[in-house]
RODO-2510 file (C-alpha; in nm, 4 decimals, decimal comma):
residues 133
     n   res          X          Y          Z
     1     m    -4,0933    -3,7591     5,1899
     2     k    -4,0170    -3,6728     4,8271
     3     k    -3,9686    -4,0431     4,7461
     4     l    -4,2969    -4,1288     4,9160
     5     l    -4,4896    -3,8489     4,7455
     6     p    -4,3362    -3,8121     4,3958
     7     e    -4,6280    -3,6077     4,2663
     8     i    -4,5426    -3,3180     4,4996
     9     s    -4,2761    -3,0781     4,3735
    10     s    -3,9497    -3,0616     4,5665
    11     s    -4,0190    -2,6944     4,6413
    12     a    -4,2985    -2,8091     4,8723
    13     f    -4,0438    -2,9423     5,1251
    14     r    -3,8021    -2,7463     5,3366
    15     a    -3,5766    -2,8603     5,6204
    16     l    -3,4797    -2,6233     5,9011
    17     i    -3,2516    -2,6384     6,2048
    18     l    -3,4955    -2,5163     6,4666
    19     g    -3,2664    -2,4352     6,7596
    20     y    -3,1810    -2,0873     6,6395
    21     l    -3,5331    -2,0137     6,5227
    22     q    -3,6962    -2,1139     6,8490
    23     r    -3,4760    -1,9368     7,0985
    24     c    -3,2153    -1,7373     6,9035
    25     g    -2,9375    -1,9365     7,0693
    26     s    -2,7242    -2,2465     7,0291
    27     p    -2,9340    -2,5641     7,0034
    28     i    -2,9836    -2,7668     7,3219
    29     p    -3,1403    -3,1155     7,3690
    30     m    -3,4862    -2,9594     7,4155
    31     d    -3,4587    -2,8079     7,0662
    32     k    -3,3914    -3,1483     6,9110
    33     d    -3,6845    -3,3024     7,0984
    34     i    -3,9301    -3,0283     6,9995
    35     a    -3,8028    -3,0277     6,6393
    36     m    -3,8469    -3,4044     6,6129
    37     k    -4,2006    -3,3788     6,7528
    38     a    -4,2862    -3,0974     6,5099
    39     g    -4,1423    -3,2974     6,2193
    40     a    -4,3369    -3,6076     6,3209
    41     m    -4,6516    -3,3961     6,3473
    42     a    -4,5963    -3,2555     5,9959
    43     v    -4,5343    -3,6013     5,8467
    44     q    -4,8418    -3,7414     6,0233
    45     a    -5,0515    -3,4549     5,8849
    46     l    -4,9336    -3,5367     5,5315
    47     s    -5,0004    -3,9044     5,5912
    48     d    -5,3525    -3,8154     5,7058
    49     g    -5,4098    -3,6163     5,3851
    50     m    -5,3700    -3,2667     5,5308
    51     f    -5,1883    -3,0343     5,2915
    52     n    -5,1183    -2,6633     5,3377
    53     g    -5,0560    -2,7109     5,7080
    54     v    -4,7650    -2,5847     5,9159
    55     a    -4,6102    -2,7487     6,2209
    56     t    -4,5281    -2,4508     6,4412
    57     i    -4,3510    -2,4239     6,7754
    58     t    -4,5744    -2,2567     7,0339
    59     r    -4,5343    -2,1670     7,4001
    60     t    -4,8391    -2,2841     7,5954
    61     e    -4,9182    -2,3169     7,9649
    62     a    -4,7820    -2,6725     7,9399
    63     g    -4,4511    -2,5508     7,7915
    64     i    -4,3094    -2,5280     7,4409
    65     e    -4,5024    -2,7624     7,2116
    66     p    -4,5461    -2,8273     6,8408
    67     t    -4,8835    -2,7195     6,7072
    68     l    -5,0350    -2,7904     6,3657
    69     l    -5,2005    -2,4886     6,2033
    70     p    -5,3610    -2,4303     5,8630
    71     l    -5,1305    -2,2320     5,6335
    72     g    -5,3981    -1,9650     5,5916
    73     q    -5,3861    -1,8951     5,9645
    74     v    -5,0080    -1,8448     5,9577
    75     l    -4,9652    -1,6428     5,6354
    76     k    -5,1335    -1,3155     5,5543
    77     r    -5,1946    -1,2327     5,1895
    78     d    -5,2739    -0,9112     5,0043
    79     a    -5,5684    -0,8680     4,7656
    80     s    -5,3701    -1,0203     4,4768
    81     g    -5,2818    -1,3304     4,6806
    82     h    -4,9162    -1,2477     4,7442
    83     v    -4,7788    -1,3289     5,0887
    84     i    -4,7285    -1,0228     5,3077
    85     r    -4,3846    -1,0403     5,4694
    86     r    -4,3688    -0,9996     5,8424
    87     s    -4,1173    -0,7596     5,9867
    88     l    -3,9928    -0,7049     6,3381
    89     d    -4,0961    -0,3803     6,5024
    90     l    -3,7793    -0,1696     6,5347
    91     r    -3,8868    -0,0703     6,8866
    92     f    -3,8060    -0,4285     6,9948
    93     y    -3,4288    -0,3830     6,9464
    94     d    -3,1829    -0,1494     7,1226
    95     a    -2,9241    -0,0829     6,8506
    96     e    -2,6918     0,1134     7,0809
    97     r    -2,6598    -0,1746     7,3286
    98     y    -2,6905    -0,4571     7,0705
    99     q    -2,9718    -0,6250     7,2614
   100     m    -3,3454    -0,6580     7,2923
   101     s    -3,5222    -0,3459     7,4165
   102     p    -3,7654    -0,3400     7,7120
   103     a    -4,0508    -0,3236     7,4569
   104     g    -3,9131    -0,6365     7,2876
   105     a    -3,8793    -0,8185     7,6191
   106     g    -4,2394    -0,7310     7,7031
   107     y    -4,3601    -0,8627     7,3682
   108     f    -4,1539    -1,1832     7,3584
   109     r    -4,1770    -1,2875     7,7262
   110     p    -4,5284    -1,4380     7,6872
   111     l    -4,4052    -1,6289     7,3811
   112     f    -4,0741    -1,7624     7,5140
   113     g    -4,0819    -1,7158     7,8915
   114     d    -3,8346    -1,5236     8,1034
   115     l    -3,5144    -1,4148     7,9366
   116     p    -3,1849    -1,5669     8,0470
   117     r    -2,9940    -1,3412     8,2831
   118     s    -2,6256    -1,2653     8,2632
   119     e    -2,4372    -1,2473     8,5914
   120     r    -2,2798    -0,9225     8,4756
   121     s    -2,4299    -0,6291     8,2932
   122     l    -2,3200    -0,5208     7,9473
   123     d    -2,1705    -0,2066     8,1062
   124     d    -1,9474    -0,4217     8,3324
   125     r    -1,8222    -0,6177     8,0331
   126     l    -1,7578    -0,3008     7,8306
   127     i    -1,5508    -0,1549     8,1146
   128     e    -1,3344    -0,4679     8,1259
   129     i    -1,2778    -0,4550     7,7505
   130     g    -1,1873    -0,0862     7,7742
   131     e    -0,9323    -0,1570     8,0489
   132     i    -0,7555    -0,4158     7,8306
   133     g    -0,6709    -0,1665     7,5547
***
């Protein structure tokens, strides 16, 4: 894109590997497909003259899809125009068990769907590790 649009500074472009951002896990073929669709959507938006847009990954009733949103809808700014950083609510993480808390599961389930289930609980795995030593 930089070669096609030399008047735009290089800081305006950023490449990301979306697998870990979408699902917090190792990338799978679906991640590549969605990432390619989101990238194509972003390039098409630039080609159509839309600047300050963001190709996001959104869970809809139809599944996980790329969606194009205006930057102003994605970023929140303070009175001086600086971007307000988003932070994760600490109630969403169970630090003692190194996993998402029930509050986190309740918040993220509508966004990402049901969580993958392990065949064994964390307690079962901890017992096995303890028996080794």
